[in-house]
C-alpha positions as CSV (number, residue, x, y, z in Angstrom):
1,X,8.2,8.2,19.5
2,X,9.2,10.6,16.6
3,X,7.9,9.2,13.5
4,X,11.1,8.4,11.3
5,X,11.9,10.8,9.2
6,X,10.5,10.7,5.5
7,X,13.6,10.3,3.2
8,X,12.8,10.8,-0.4
9,X,16.5,9.7,-1.8
10,X,14.6,6.9,-3.8
11,X,13.6,8.6,-6.6
12,X,14.5,5.8,-9.4
13,X,12.2,3.4,-8.2
14,X,9.7,5.3,-6.4
15,X,9.3,7.2,-9.9
16,X,8.8,4.2,-11.7
17,X,6.4,2.4,-9.8
18,X,3.5,4.9,-10.7
19,X,4.6,5.4,-14.5
20,X,2.3,7.6,-16.7
21,X,-0.9,6.1,-18.2
22,X,-3.6,8.7,-18.9
23,X,-4.2,12.7,-19.1
24,X,-3.6,15.3,-16.0
25,X,-6.2,18.3,-15.7
26,X,-5.0,21.5,-16.7
27,X,-2.8,23.3,-14.1
28,X,-0.1,25.4,-12.8
29,X,1.2,21.8,-12.4
30,X,0.5,20.6,-16.5
31,X,0.0,22.4,-19.9
32,X,-2.0,20.5,-22.9
33,X,0.7,19.0,-25.6
34,X,0.6,20.7,-28.7
35,X,-0.4,17.9,-30.5
36,X,-1.4,14.5,-30.4
37,X,1.8,13.4,-31.9
38,X,3.6,14.5,-29.2
39,X,2.1,11.9,-27.4
40,X,1.1,9.4,-29.4
41,X,1.0,7.0,-26.4
42,X,-0.6,9.0,-23.5
43,X,-1.1,12.3,-22.4
44,X,0.6,11.7,-19.1
45,X,4.0,10.5,-20.4
46,X,7.7,11.8,-19.1
47,X,7.6,15.3,-19.8
48,X,3.8,15.6,-17.9
49,X,5.6,14.3,-14.6
50,X,8.3,16.5,-15.3
51,X,6.4,19.2,-15.4
52,X,4.5,17.8,-12.4
53,X,8.0,17.5,-10.3
54,X,9.1,21.0,-11.4
55,X,5.9,21.9,-9.6
56,X,7.0,20.4,-6.6
57,X,10.5,21.6,-6.5
58,X,9.5,25.3,-6.8
59,X,7.6,24.9,-3.9
60,X,10.3,23.1,-1.7
61,X,8.1,19.9,-2.0
62,X,9.5,15.8,-2.4
63,X,6.3,14.1,-2.9
64,X,7.3,10.9,-4.3
65,X,6.2,9.0,-6.8
66,X,5.3,12.0,-8.5
67,X,1.1,11.7,-9.1
68,X,-0.1,11.7,-12.7
69,X,-2.7,14.3,-12.0
70,X,-1.2,17.2,-10.2
71,X,-2.8,21.2,-9.5
72,X,-1.7,23.2,-6.7
73,X,-4.5,25.9,-5.7
74,X,-3.6,29.2,-4.1
75,X,-0.8,30.2,-2.1
76,X,0.7,27.8,1.0
77,X,-1.7,27.8,3.9
78,X,0.3,28.8,7.5
79,X,-0.1,26.1,9.5
80,X,2.1,27.9,12.4
81,X,3.5,31.4,12.7
82,X,2.0,34.4,11.3
83,X,-1.3,34.2,9.9
84,X,-1.5,30.2,11.1
85,X,-5.1,29.1,10.5
86,X,-6.6,26.0,12.7
87,X,-6.7,22.7,11.3
88,X,-8.0,19.4,12.0
89,X,-8.0,15.9,10.7
90,X,-11.7,14.5,10.4
91,X,-12.2,11.2,10.9
92,X,-16.2,10.6,11.0
93,X,-16.1,6.8,10.8
94,X,-13.4,5.0,13.2
95,X,-11.7,2.1,11.5
96,X,-8.3,0.6,11.8
97,X,-6.7,2.1,8.3
98,X,-8.7,5.5,9.1
99,X,-6.6,6.0,12.6
100,X,-3.4,4.9,10.7
101,X,-3.9,7.8,8.2
102,X,-4.9,10.3,11.0
103,X,-1.5,8.9,13.1
104,X,0.2,9.4,9.7
105,X,-0.9,13.5,9.4
106,X,-0.3,13.7,12.3
107,X,3.3,12.7,13.0
108,X,4.3,14.6,10.1
109,X,4.0,17.4,12.1
110,X,6.6,15.4,14.7
111,X,9.2,15.7,12.0
112,X,9.3,20.2,12.3
113,X,10.9,22.3,14.5
114,X,7.7,24.6,14.9
115,X,5.0,23.0,17.3
116,X,1.3,22.8,15.5
117,X,-1.5,20.9,17.3
118,X,-3.3,18.8,14.9
119,X,-6.5,17.2,16.6
120,X,-8.5,14.7,15.6
121,X,-12.2,14.8,15.4
122,X,-15.2,13.3,14.5
123,X,-16.8,16.4,12.1
124,X,-15.9,19.1,10.2
125,X,-14.7,22.4,12.1
126,X,-16.7,25.5,11.3
127,X,-14.0,28.1,10.7
128,X,-10.7,25.1,11.0
129,X,-9.4,24.1,7.6
130,X,-10.7,20.6,8.0
131,X,-8.4,17.4,6.3
132,X,-11.5,15.1,5.8
133,X,-10.6,11.0,5.6
134,X,-12.6,9.7,3.7
135,X,-12.8,5.9,4.9
136,X,-16.4,4.5,3.9
137,X,-16.7,3.5,0.5
138,X,-20.0,3.0,-1.8
139,X,-19.4,-0.5,-2.3
140,X,-20.0,-1.3,1.6
141,X,-23.3,1.0,2.0
142,X,-26.2,0.4,-0.1
143,X,-29.6,2.5,0.2
144,X,-32.7,-0.4,-0.5
145,X,-36.2,1.1,-1.9
146,X,-37.2,0.4,1.4
147,X,-35.2,3.0,3.0
148,X,-33.0,0.1,4.8
149,X,-29.5,0.0,4.7
150,X,-27.6,-3.0,3.5
151,X,-24.0,-4.4,3.5
152,X,-24.4,-6.2,0.3
153,X,-21.8,-5.6,-2.2
154,X,-23.3,-3.7,-5.5
155,X,-22.0,-1.6,-7.9
156,X,-22.0,2.5,-7.4
157,X,-24.4,3.0,-10.1
158,X,-27.1,-0.1,-8.8
159,X,-26.6,1.8,-5.2
160,X,-27.4,4.9,-6.2
161,X,-30.3,4.2,-8.2
162,X,-31.9,2.5,-5.2
163,X,-31.3,5.7,-3.3
164,X,-33.0,7.5,-6.1
165,X,-36.0,5.1,-5.8
166,X,-36.2,5.5,-2.0
167,X,-35.5,9.3,-1.9
168,X,-38.0,10.3,-4.6
169,X,-34.8,11.9,-5.9
170,X,-34.8,10.9,-9.9
171,X,-31.5,12.1,-11.2
172,X,-28.3,9.6,-11.4
173,X,-25.1,9.7,-9.2
174,X,-23.5,10.5,-13.1
175,X,-25.2,14.1,-13.6
176,X,-24.2,15.6,-10.9
177,X,-27.2,18.0,-11.6
178,X,-28.7,19.3,-8.2
179,X,-32.5,19.4,-7.2
180,X,-33.0,22.9,-5.0
181,X,-29.6,23.3,-3.3
182,X,-29.2,19.1,-2.5
183,X,-27.0,16.5,-4.7
184,X,-28.7,13.0,-4.6
185,X,-25.3,12.5,-2.4
186,X,-25.8,15.1,-0.1
187,X,-29.7,13.6,0.6
188,X,-28.8,10.2,1.1
189,X,-26.2,11.2,3.5
190,X,-27.8,13.4,5.5
191,X,-31.2,11.4,5.5
192,X,-29.1,7.8,5.8
193,X,-26.2,8.4,7.5
194,X,-24.6,7.2,4.4
195,X,-22.5,8.5,1.4
196,X,-20.5,8.0,-1.8
197,X,-17.3,8.1,-1.8
198,X,-15.7,11.4,-3.7
199,X,-13.0,9.7,-5.4
200,X,-15.2,6.7,-6.4
201,X,-18.4,9.6,-8.1
202,X,-15.1,12.0,-9.8
203,X,-16.2,11.4,-13.7
204,X,-13.0,12.8,-14.6
205,X,-11.1,9.8,-12.7
206,X,-9.6,8.0,-16.1
207,X,-10.2,4.9,-17.4
208,X,-6.8,3.3,-16.4
209,X,-7.6,4.3,-12.7
210,X,-10.6,2.7,-12.7
211,X,-8.9,-0.3,-13.4
212,X,-6.8,-0.7,-10.5
213,X,-7.5,-0.9,-6.6
214,X,-4.8,1.2,-5.9
215,X,-6.0,4.4,-7.1
216,X,-6.7,7.5,-4.6
217,X,-7.7,11.1,-5.0
218,X,-6.9,14.4,-3.2
219,X,-9.8,16.8,-3.5
220,X,-10.5,20.5,-2.7
221,X,-13.3,21.7,-0.5
222,X,-14.8,25.1,0.4
223,X,-13.7,24.1,3.8
224,X,-10.3,22.4,3.6
225,X,-9.4,19.0,1.3
226,X,-11.2,15.4,1.1
227,X,-8.2,12.0,1.0
228,X,-10.3,9.6,-0.9
229,X,-9.3,6.5,-2.8
230,X,-10.9,2.8,-4.2
231,X,-10.8,1.6,-1.2
232,X,-8.9,1.5,2.4
233,X,-5.1,0.9,1.4
234,X,-6.0,3.8,-1.5
235,X,-7.3,6.4,1.6
236,X,-3.8,5.8,3.1
237,X,-2.2,6.5,0.0
238,X,-4.0,9.6,0.0
239,X,-3.3,10.7,3.5
240,X,0.8,9.8,2.7
241,X,0.2,11.7,-0.4
242,X,-0.9,14.9,2.1
243,X,2.1,14.5,4.5
244,X,4.4,15.4,1.5
245,X,2.6,19.0,0.8
246,X,3.2,19.7,4.3
247,X,6.5,21.6,4.8
248,X,8.7,24.0,6.8
249,X,10.3,26.8,5.7
250,X,12.3,29.5,7.9
251,X,10.6,27.6,11.2
252,X,7.1,27.9,9.8
253,X,5.1,25.1,8.7
254,X,3.0,25.1,5.4
255,X,0.4,23.1,4.1
256,X,0.2,23.0,0.3
257,X,-3.7,22.8,-1.2
258,X,-3.4,20.7,-3.9
259,X,-6.3,18.5,-6.4
260,X,-3.8,15.3,-7.6
261,X,-5.5,12.0,-8.5
262,X,-2.6,8.7,-9.1
263,X,-2.7,5.1,-9.5
264,X,0.0,3.1,-10.5
265,X,1.0,0.9,-13.7
266,X,2.9,-1.6,-11.4
267,X,0.5,-3.5,-9.4
268,X,3.2,-4.9,-7.5
269,X,6.1,-3.3,-6.1
270,X,8.4,-5.2,-3.7
271,X,11.0,-3.7,-2.5
272,X,14.3,-4.8,-0.3
273,X,15.1,-7.3,2.1
274,X,15.4,-6.5,5.5
275,X,18.1,-8.4,6.8
276,X,21.2,-6.5,8.0
277,X,22.1,-7.1,11.8
278,X,20.8,-3.8,12.9
279,X,17.5,-4.9,11.9
280,X,17.8,-9.0,12.9
281,X,19.3,-8.1,16.3
282,X,16.0,-8.3,18.2
283,X,14.6,-11.3,16.3
284,X,13.9,-13.9,19.4
285,X,13.3,-11.1,22.1
286,X,10.6,-9.3,23.0
287,X,8.0,-8.8,19.9
288,X,6.9,-5.0,20.4
289,X,11.0,-4.6,20.7
290,X,11.6,-5.8,17.5
291,X,8.3,-4.0,15.8
292,X,9.5,-1.1,17.1
293,X,12.7,-1.4,15.4
294,X,11.4,-2.6,12.1
295,X,9.0,0.5,12.1
296,X,11.2,2.4,10.4
297,X,11.9,0.7,7.6
298,X,8.4,-0.4,6.8
299,X,6.8,3.1,7.8
300,X,9.2,4.1,4.6
301,X,8.2,1.4,2.7
302,X,4.7,2.0,3.1
303,X,5.3,6.1,2.5
304,X,7.1,5.3,-0.5
305,X,3.5,3.4,-1.3
306,X,5.5,0.0,-1.7
307,X,3.2,-3.4,-1.7
308,X,5.5,-5.7,-0.8
309,X,8.5,-6.6,1.2
310,X,10.6,-9.8,0.4
311,X,11.6,-11.5,3.6
312,X,12.0,-9.8,7.2
313,X,12.8,-10.7,10.1
314,X,13.8,-14.7,9.2
315,X,15.9,-15.5,6.4
316,X,15.7,-18.4,4.2
317,X,15.2,-21.2,5.9
318,X,15.4,-25.3,4.9
319,X,12.1,-26.6,6.0
320,X,12.2,-30.2,7.4
321,X,10.7,-32.8,5.5
322,X,9.8,-34.3,8.8
323,X,6.3,-34.5,9.6
324,X,5.3,-31.5,12.4
325,X,8.8,-29.9,12.7
326,X,8.6,-26.2,11.9
327,X,11.6,-23.8,10.9
328,X,12.7,-21.0,13.5
329,X,12.0,-20.6,17.1
330,X,8.5,-19.8,18.4
331,X,10.1,-16.1,19.7
332,X,11.5,-15.5,16.3
333,X,8.2,-16.2,14.4
334,X,5.9,-14.1,17.0
335,X,8.6,-11.5,16.0
336,X,7.5,-12.0,12.5
337,X,3.9,-12.1,12.7
338,X,3.8,-8.5,14.9
339,X,5.5,-7.5,11.8
340,X,3.7,-8.8,8.8
341,X,0.3,-7.5,10.8
342,X,1.6,-4.1,10.9
343,X,3.2,-4.1,7.6
344,X,-0.5,-6.0,6.1
345,X,-2.2,-2.9,7.5
346,X,-0.5,-0.6,5.5
347,X,-1.1,-2.7,2.2
348,X,2.3,-3.7,2.5
349,X,2.2,-8.2,2.2
350,X,5.2,-10.1,2.9
351,X,7.3,-12.7,0.9
352,X,9.3,-15.8,2.6
353,X,11.8,-18.1,0.6
354,X,12.8,-21.5,0.4
355,X,13.4,-24.6,-0.6
356,X,12.0,-27.8,-2.7
357,X,14.9,-30.0,-1.1
358,X,14.5,-32.7,1.1
359,X,17.1,-32.7,3.8
360,X,20.8,-31.5,3.8
361,X,24.1,-32.9,4.3
362,X,25.3,-34.0,6.8
363,X,21.8,-33.6,8.8
364,X,19.7,-35.7,6.6
365,X,22.7,-38.0,5.1
366,X,21.6,-41.1,7.1
367,X,17.9,-40.8,6.3
368,X,16.6,-44.0,4.6
369,X,16.6,-43.2,0.8
370,X,18.8,-39.7,0.6
371,X,21.1,-41.9,-0.7
372,X,19.1,-42.9,-4.1
373,X,18.2,-38.9,-4.2
374,X,20.3,-36.1,-6.3
375,X,23.1,-34.2,-4.1
376,X,23.4,-30.4,-5.2
377,X,27.3,-30.5,-4.0
378,X,27.4,-26.7,-4.0
379,X,24.7,-26.3,-1.2
380,X,24.4,-29.7,0.0
381,X,20.6,-30.6,-1.0
382,X,19.1,-33.8,-1.7
383,X,16.2,-33.4,-4.3
384,X,13.2,-35.8,-5.0
385,X,10.4,-35.7,-7.5
386,X,9.6,-39.4,-6.7
387,X,8.9,-38.9,-2.8
388,X,5.4,-37.0,-2.3
389,X,5.3,-38.2,1.2
390,X,8.6,-36.2,2.1
391,X,7.3,-33.4,0.0
392,X,3.8,-33.2,1.5
393,X,5.6,-33.3,5.2
394,X,7.5,-30.5,4.1
395,X,4.5,-28.7,2.5
396,X,2.8,-28.6,5.5
397,X,5.8,-27.4,7.6
398,X,6.2,-24.1,5.5
399,X,2.2,-23.4,5.3
400,X,2.4,-23.8,9.6
401,X,5.4,-21.9,9.5
402,X,4.2,-18.9,7.2
403,X,0.8,-19.1,9.1
404,X,2.6,-18.7,12.6
405,X,4.9,-15.7,10.8
406,X,1.9,-14.4,9.1
407,X,3.8,-14.5,5.5
408,X,1.3,-13.8,2.6
409,X,3.5,-15.5,0.0
410,X,5.9,-17.9,-0.4
411,X,8.6,-18.1,-3.1
412,X,10.3,-21.5,-3.3
413,X,13.5,-22.3,-5.5
414,X,13.6,-25.4,-7.0
415,X,17.1,-26.8,-8.1
416,X,17.9,-26.3,-11.9
417,X,21.4,-26.4,-12.4
418,X,24.6,-27.1,-10.4
419,X,27.4,-24.5,-10.8
420,X,29.0,-24.7,-14.5
421,X,26.8,-27.9,-15.6
422,X,23.6,-26.9,-17.7
423,X,20.5,-28.4,-16.5
424,X,20.3,-30.9,-19.8
425,X,23.7,-32.3,-19.0
426,X,22.5,-33.2,-15.9
427,X,19.5,-34.9,-16.9
428,X,21.2,-38.2,-17.9
429,X,23.1,-38.2,-14.8
430,X,20.6,-38.4,-11.8
431,X,20.1,-41.5,-9.9
432,X,16.7,-42.4,-9.5
433,X,15.0,-41.9,-6.3
434,X,12.7,-45.1,-5.4
435,X,10.8,-44.7,-2.0
436,X,11.9,-47.3,0.4
């Protein structure tokens, strides 16, 4: 199935997600500020992002959100037609998110009329333009002084110092100096099969970017590009960014080599509530068919680097305060679970919303003690803070429901007011709710 079109109409929210916070390198997409007074808070501000956006537009590209640091390197590389260069995607370490990144890049070519072969390989190919997906990080592999490889999480500096002890190298990772023709990182990679990550050892990455776990970089190399980030999701963001640097012009496909680093100022970027009829008309049927229906929307959110979605598949539910009574149906919950898992693999968390009400009218009005509760006349909801036993049942039902649906977060409404009546005026009018 062809991938959904990569729409760029989400300009306002997408641009606001990755707001300027640090300085861009010099290049054809940036210029140094004239003076500190021109940029009193940050050297990457709206003007800097505008220059990057203008540089993208000059090349006919629609990369959103606009990276804080962006520098094009040379002329566009033809991938089809006259002068085409053979290109490959290099995925040296097989992993679920590594495969997602590779498939995302390959699927980009399905958007074009010209046919381009972009094989996924395990190692860089001589003579080819290699797009290297770096999906191994220093915080997962450590070279110990004994020469053994450990999976204990440690800081980058400590890992490298242990690597120096075991290999005889005395340079630190920060120095970047060479002994002979081999850097420390190259030596460790060649001898032990592990490597440091281009992004994490990039000394030019601003401090603001190192404070977030969502920063990524696109790095030119002698034989192509490297895609790297702080971790798995960030590596995916680098792959998504590369996809926007591939375009078709007059029937010929081009890749625009560039160096770029980006990071968000807002950690949580939740968008939308996909509960339209054309999105829910497959709920309760084959879960795979429902996922296929929802994939277009989730892929679009992923390509905009969104981190969450508010409700999907199943809308707001009145979770029962009776024991072991889950909302919705097993078939609908199975559909939701598949969609939630698909989003989570791409860094998108999902949220469900409910209410603290203990019952509704008329379903629960005859239950013992409900005549002693406050009733929200607008919604027909019963409320009581005294019935801990019922709240416990409701909480267990909500937790089991979210687990079966794969929802990561729950947003719970509390009754704060009745329509047109301020909360403080309600206080003296509420009957006491006493357990039977």
